C-alpha positions as CSV (number, residue, x, y, z in Angstrom):
1,M,20.3,49.9,-90.7
2,F,18.1,49.8,-93.9
3,L,15.0,51.3,-91.9
4,M,17.4,53.9,-90.3
5,I,18.6,55.2,-93.6
6,W,14.9,55.5,-94.8
7,V,13.7,57.0,-91.7
8,N,16.8,59.5,-91.6
9,D,15.6,61.0,-95.4
10,F,12.0,61.9,-93.9
11,W,13.5,65.3,-92.9
12,R,13.4,66.0,-96.9
13,L,9.4,65.4,-97.1
14,E,6.6,67.1,-96.6
15,D,2.7,65.7,-95.9
16,I,3.8,62.3,-94.5
17,P,1.8,60.6,-91.8
18,K,2.5,61.9,-88.5
19,W,2.8,58.3,-87.1
20,L,5.8,57.8,-89.3
21,K,7.8,60.8,-87.9
22,H,9.6,61.3,-84.8
23,A,8.2,63.0,-81.7
24,G,8.9,66.5,-80.8
25,A,10.6,67.6,-78.0
26,G,8.4,67.3,-75.0
27,E,5.7,65.8,-77.0
28,D,3.8,62.7,-75.4
29,Y,3.9,60.8,-78.7
30,L,5.8,57.5,-80.2
31,G,6.1,57.7,-83.9
32,F,7.5,54.9,-86.0
33,S,11.1,56.9,-86.4
34,D,11.4,56.8,-82.7
35,L,11.5,52.7,-82.5
36,I,14.3,52.3,-85.1
37,F,17.1,53.3,-82.9
38,P,15.7,51.4,-79.9
39,W,15.5,48.1,-82.2
40,F,19.2,48.9,-83.3
41,L,20.3,49.0,-79.7
42,F,18.5,45.8,-79.3
43,V,20.4,43.9,-82.0
44,L,23.5,45.6,-80.9
45,G,23.0,44.0,-77.7
46,M,22.2,40.5,-79.0
47,S,25.4,40.6,-81.1
48,I,27.4,41.2,-77.8
49,P,27.4,37.4,-76.3
50,F,28.3,35.8,-79.9
51,A,31.1,38.4,-80.7
52,I,32.7,38.2,-77.2
53,D,32.3,34.3,-76.8
54,N,33.8,33.6,-80.2
55,R,36.9,35.6,-79.2
56,L,37.4,33.8,-76.1
57,N,36.7,30.5,-77.6
58,K,39.8,31.3,-80.2
59,G,41.8,31.9,-76.9
60,E,42.0,35.4,-76.9
61,I,42.5,36.8,-73.1
62,K,40.2,39.3,-71.8
63,I,42.4,42.4,-71.3
64,E,42.6,41.9,-75.2
65,I,39.3,41.8,-75.9
66,L,38.8,44.8,-73.5
67,K,41.3,46.8,-75.8
68,H,39.4,45.8,-78.5
69,I,36.1,47.0,-77.0
70,F,37.8,50.1,-75.9
71,L,39.3,51.0,-79.6
72,R,35.8,50.2,-81.1
73,A,34.1,52.5,-78.7
74,F,36.6,55.4,-79.1
75,A,36.1,55.4,-82.9
76,L,32.3,55.5,-82.9
77,I,32.3,58.5,-79.9
78,I,35.0,60.3,-82.3
79,M,32.8,60.1,-85.5
80,G,29.7,60.5,-83.4
81,L,31.0,63.8,-81.9
82,F,32.1,64.9,-85.6
83,H,28.4,64.3,-86.4
84,M,26.9,66.1,-83.5
85,N,29.3,69.1,-84.4
86,F,28.3,69.2,-88.0
87,E,24.9,70.4,-86.8
88,T,26.1,73.5,-85.2
89,F,28.9,74.4,-88.4
90,N,28.3,77.6,-89.7
91,H,29.7,78.5,-93.2
92,E,29.7,82.2,-92.3
93,V,32.5,82.0,-89.8
94,S,34.2,79.0,-91.0
95,I,36.9,79.0,-93.8
96,L,35.1,75.9,-95.5
97,P,31.5,75.5,-96.5
98,K,29.7,72.9,-94.5
99,S,29.5,70.5,-97.4
100,I,33.3,70.3,-97.9
101,F,34.0,70.1,-94.4
102,V,31.4,66.9,-93.9
103,I,33.1,65.2,-97.1
104,I,36.7,65.6,-96.0
105,S,35.7,64.6,-92.4
106,T,34.0,61.4,-93.7
107,T,36.9,60.8,-95.9
108,A,39.3,60.9,-93.1
109,F,36.9,58.2,-91.3
110,F,37.2,55.7,-94.1
111,M,41.1,56.2,-94.4
112,I,41.5,55.7,-90.7
113,W,39.0,53.1,-90.3
114,N,38.6,51.3,-93.4
115,Q,39.2,47.3,-93.5
116,P,43.1,46.5,-94.1
117,N,43.7,46.2,-97.9
118,K,47.0,45.0,-98.3
119,N,46.4,45.7,-102.5
120,L,46.3,49.3,-101.8
121,F,50.2,49.3,-100.9
122,K,53.5,48.5,-102.4
123,K,55.7,46.4,-100.0
124,K,57.8,49.3,-99.4
125,I,54.7,51.6,-98.1
126,T,53.3,50.6,-95.0
127,P,49.6,49.9,-94.5
128,M,49.6,52.4,-91.7
129,L,50.0,55.6,-93.8
130,L,46.3,55.9,-95.0
131,P,45.1,55.9,-91.2
132,M,47.9,58.3,-90.4
133,V,47.2,60.9,-93.0
134,G,43.6,60.5,-92.0
135,T,44.0,61.0,-88.5
136,I,46.1,64.1,-89.7
137,I,43.1,65.3,-91.8
138,L,40.5,64.9,-89.2
139,C,42.6,66.6,-86.5
140,T,43.0,69.6,-88.9
141,M,39.3,69.7,-89.3
142,L,38.4,69.6,-85.7
143,L,41.1,72.8,-85.5
144,I,39.7,74.7,-88.0
145,Y,36.3,73.8,-87.0
146,K,34.1,77.1,-86.4
147,G,30.3,76.8,-85.3
148,M,27.5,78.8,-84.0
149,N,25.0,78.2,-81.2
150,G,21.9,79.4,-80.6
151,D,22.5,82.6,-79.3
152,G,24.5,83.5,-82.3
153,E,28.0,83.1,-80.8
154,T,31.0,81.6,-82.6
155,I,32.1,78.5,-81.2
156,G,34.6,75.8,-81.7
157,F,34.6,72.2,-81.6
158,G,32.9,70.8,-78.6
159,I,30.4,68.3,-76.6
160,H,27.0,69.2,-76.7
161,W,25.6,65.5,-76.8
162,W,27.1,62.5,-78.2
163,G,25.8,62.2,-81.6
164,I,24.0,58.8,-82.5
165,L,27.1,57.2,-83.2
166,G,28.7,58.4,-80.0
167,L,25.9,57.2,-78.1
168,I,26.1,53.6,-79.8
169,G,29.8,53.7,-78.8
170,W,29.0,54.5,-75.0
171,V,26.4,51.7,-75.0
172,Y,28.6,49.5,-76.6
173,L,31.4,50.2,-74.3
174,V,29.3,49.8,-71.2
175,T,27.4,46.6,-71.8
176,S,30.1,44.8,-73.5
177,S,32.8,45.9,-70.9
178,I,30.0,44.4,-68.3
179,Y,28.9,41.5,-70.3
180,L,32.9,40.5,-70.7
181,F,33.0,39.9,-67.1
182,F,29.7,37.8,-66.4
183,T,30.0,36.0,-69.4
184,K,27.0,33.6,-69.8
185,S,25.0,34.8,-67.0
186,I,21.4,35.3,-67.6
187,F,20.7,36.5,-64.1
188,A,23.8,39.3,-64.3
189,A,22.4,40.7,-67.5
190,F,18.9,40.7,-66.1
191,T,20.3,42.5,-63.0
192,M,22.0,45.1,-65.2
193,F,18.8,45.3,-67.4
194,T,16.8,46.0,-64.3
195,L,19.3,48.5,-62.8
196,N,19.1,50.6,-65.8
197,I,15.5,50.8,-65.6
198,I,15.5,52.1,-62.2
199,I,18.0,54.4,-63.2
200,N,15.9,55.7,-65.7
201,F,12.9,55.8,-63.4
202,I,14.8,58.1,-60.7
203,L,16.2,60.4,-63.2
204,H,12.7,61.7,-64.5
205,F,11.9,62.5,-60.9
206,D,14.2,65.6,-61.5
207,L,15.9,64.3,-57.9
208,P,19.4,65.8,-57.4
209,L,21.2,62.7,-58.4
210,D,24.2,62.8,-60.8
211,L,24.0,59.5,-62.7
212,Y,24.5,61.0,-66.2
213,L,28.3,60.6,-66.9
214,I,28.4,57.1,-68.3
215,T,25.1,55.5,-67.6
216,G,23.2,58.4,-69.2
217,T,19.4,57.9,-68.3
218,G,19.9,54.2,-68.5
219,S,17.7,53.9,-71.2
220,L,19.6,53.0,-74.6
221,Q,21.6,50.4,-72.3
222,S,18.6,48.9,-71.2
223,F,17.8,47.9,-75.0
224,A,21.2,46.7,-75.3
225,F,21.1,44.2,-72.0
226,A,17.5,42.9,-73.1
227,G,19.3,41.9,-76.2
228,I,22.0,40.3,-74.2
229,I,19.5,38.4,-72.5
230,I,17.6,37.2,-75.4
231,S,20.8,36.2,-77.4
232,L,21.9,34.1,-73.8
233,L,18.8,32.2,-73.8
234,L,19.9,31.2,-77.6
235,M,22.4,30.0,-76.4
236,N,21.4,27.9,-73.9
237,K,20.3,24.6,-75.1
238,K,17.7,23.9,-72.8
239,Y,15.8,26.9,-74.6
240,S,17.5,26.8,-78.2
241,S,16.1,23.2,-78.4
242,N,12.7,24.2,-77.2
243,I,11.2,26.9,-79.2
244,S,8.1,27.0,-77.6
245,S,9.3,27.7,-74.4
246,F,11.6,30.5,-75.8
247,Y,8.6,32.1,-77.3
248,K,6.7,32.3,-74.4
249,I,9.7,33.8,-72.4
250,I,10.1,36.5,-75.1
251,F,6.3,37.1,-75.0
252,I,6.1,37.1,-71.2
253,F,9.1,39.9,-71.2
254,G,7.3,41.6,-73.9
255,I,4.0,41.9,-72.3
256,S,5.6,42.9,-69.0
257,T,7.7,45.8,-70.8
258,L,4.3,46.7,-72.8
259,F,2.3,46.7,-69.6
260,F,4.5,48.9,-67.3
261,G,5.4,51.3,-70.0
262,V,1.5,51.9,-70.8
263,L,1.6,52.1,-66.8
264,A,4.0,54.6,-66.5
265,N,2.9,56.7,-69.3
266,N,0.5,58.0,-66.6
267,Y,3.3,59.8,-65.0
268,F,5.7,60.3,-67.6
269,I,5.1,61.2,-71.1
270,I,6.3,58.6,-74.0
271,N,9.2,60.8,-75.7
272,K,12.5,59.5,-77.5
273,P,14.4,63.1,-77.0
274,L,13.8,62.5,-73.1
275,A,14.5,58.9,-73.3
276,T,11.1,58.9,-70.9
277,L,10.6,55.6,-69.3
278,P,7.5,54.7,-71.2
279,W,9.2,55.1,-74.4
280,T,12.0,52.9,-73.3
281,L,9.8,50.2,-72.2
282,I,7.0,50.3,-74.8
283,S,10.0,50.5,-77.5
284,L,11.5,47.4,-75.8
285,S,8.3,45.4,-76.3
286,S,8.2,46.1,-79.8
287,A,11.7,45.0,-80.5
288,L,11.0,41.7,-78.6
289,F,7.7,41.1,-80.4
290,L,9.7,41.7,-83.8
291,F,12.2,39.9,-82.8
292,A,10.3,36.7,-82.3
293,F,8.3,37.2,-85.2
294,L,11.7,37.4,-87.8
295,H,12.9,34.4,-85.7
296,W,10.0,32.2,-86.4
297,I,10.1,33.3,-90.2
298,V,13.8,32.5,-90.4
299,Q,14.7,29.9,-88.2
300,V,11.1,27.9,-88.0
301,K,10.1,28.6,-91.3
302,N,13.4,28.9,-93.1
303,K,12.3,31.9,-95.2
304,I,15.7,33.8,-95.5
305,R,15.8,34.8,-99.2
306,W,13.6,38.0,-98.6
307,Y,16.7,39.5,-96.6
308,N,19.1,39.1,-99.3
309,P,18.6,42.4,-101.0
310,I,19.2,44.3,-97.9
311,K,21.8,42.0,-96.5
312,I,24.9,44.5,-96.6
313,A,22.9,46.7,-94.7
314,G,23.6,44.2,-91.6
315,T,27.4,43.4,-92.8
316,A,28.6,46.9,-93.5
317,T,26.1,48.6,-90.9
318,L,28.7,51.7,-90.4
319,T,29.8,52.3,-94.2
320,C,25.7,52.4,-94.9
321,Y,25.4,54.9,-92.1
322,L,28.0,57.3,-93.6
323,I,27.5,57.3,-97.3
324,P,24.3,59.4,-97.0
325,Y,26.6,62.0,-95.6
326,Y,28.5,62.3,-99.1
327,Y,24.9,62.2,-101.0
328,Y,23.6,65.2,-99.2
329,S,26.9,67.0,-99.1
330,L,27.1,66.5,-102.8
331,I,23.7,67.7,-103.8
332,E,24.1,70.7,-101.8
333,I,27.4,71.4,-103.7
334,I,25.8,71.3,-107.3
335,G,22.5,72.6,-106.1
336,F,20.1,70.1,-107.1
337,E,16.8,69.8,-105.9
338,L,13.9,67.3,-107.2
339,P,10.8,68.0,-108.1
340,T,8.6,68.9,-105.1
341,I,6.1,66.1,-106.0
342,L,9.1,63.6,-105.4
343,N,9.4,65.0,-101.8
344,T,5.7,64.9,-100.9
345,G,3.4,62.5,-99.4
346,F,3.1,58.6,-100.3
347,I,5.3,59.4,-103.5
348,G,8.3,61.0,-101.2
349,L,8.1,58.0,-99.3
350,I,8.5,55.7,-102.1
351,K,11.5,58.2,-103.4
352,S,13.1,57.6,-99.9
353,M,12.9,54.0,-99.9
354,I,14.5,53.8,-103.5
355,Y,16.9,56.2,-102.2
356,T,17.5,53.7,-99.5
357,F,18.2,50.6,-101.9
358,I,20.5,53.1,-103.8
359,I,22.6,53.5,-100.8
360,I,22.7,50.0,-100.1
361,G,23.7,49.2,-103.8
362,I,26.6,51.6,-103.5
363,V,27.8,50.1,-100.3
364,L,27.7,46.9,-101.8
365,I,29.8,47.9,-104.8
366,L,32.2,49.7,-102.2
367,N,32.6,46.3,-100.3
368,K,33.3,44.4,-103.0
369,R,36.4,46.7,-103.7
370,K,37.2,46.3,-99.8
371,I,36.0,50.1,-99.3
372,N,34.2,49.2,-95.8
373,I,34.6,50.7,-92.3
374,I,35.8,48.0,-89.8
375,I,36.1,48.8,-86.1
C-alpha cells in the first residue's frame, strides 16, 4: 500500500523515468507501477488461508464466514464503483463540484464502514445511526450523480469498469469463497491457479467465449491463488521447518512463471490494462522473488525494525488508500499548486515520497482515534 500511494501520485509529476510509469494502452511494456497491483493481490491471497483458518479455529461455521466474505466484497465493490464514476464526473452538468462530491462520498464510506467505536455514542443512541446516515448520503450521491462520456453525452451513475477497489472485491470474493471449501489443499489451490492462467491464455485469442462475468480475464485471480499456495506451504510443517526446501519451491515457481511469461511475450504483448498473459506471469514471478527476499530478511535474519515507519499501511490499508481522495479534492478546492520544480524529475519523486509518508502519518493519527475503515 505504501508503494501504491507513492506511484498513484506520479500523475502529478513530469520528466520522471519511463520505467517507473504505467504502460500505456496497447503498449508492449512493463513499468514499475504496473507491478504494484499484482503484488497487492498476491499479498491478499496470502492473507486468505490465515484469516479463514483463524475463523474456523474459533468455531465459526462456514456459512457465517461466507456471509462475512460477501459483505466485505460488497463494500469494496461499492467503493470501487464510486471511484470509477469519479473519473467521468462532470461539474458542468452536476449540481456539485467534483471535489465536493468526492469528499462527501468518501466521508460516507467512513460513516458506513468505520470500525465500531462505542465512545462516539451515548447509551440511548444506537451505534447504527452513523452507518444509516452514511448510507442515506451515499444513496443521495448516487442519485444526483451526473457525468459525461467520451462522446460528450450526459450519463448517470453506471458500471464501466469496477474500479481498483471493485476489482479487489471481486478477486477477494472469488478466491476466498473457493478456498473456504477446499481449506488447506495445496493441490486445489494450484488447480485454481492453473485454471485461471488457462482462462487468461484463451481469452487473448479473441475466441467467442464469454468468461468475463466473474473470473475477469483470470489474471487477477491468478495472483491471489498463487499467494494462497505460498501461505499453504508456510502453514505446512514439512516446508515451514525446512526453509531451504521452501525457498527452492518459490525459486522454481518464480523461474517457471518468468520463463513462460517471456515465452508468451512472443505471441502477446506485456500490458497491464489488457491484463495479458505475459504481464500476469512476469509480474507474478517478481512477486514471488520479492516475497522470498522479504521472508529471508524478516524470518531468517530477524530484521523487522525497518518496517515500523510504514507498518500502519499494512494494518489500515483501506484507510491509507482513501485519505488521498481528501487531499487531492482539498487542494483543488483551495487552488493550491506546488512550484513546478517540486513536481519535476527526481525532486518530484522525493516530493511524492514525502507526501506518502504524510498520508501514512495522517492515517496513524486517525487510527489512534479509532477512525479506520474495517470491513
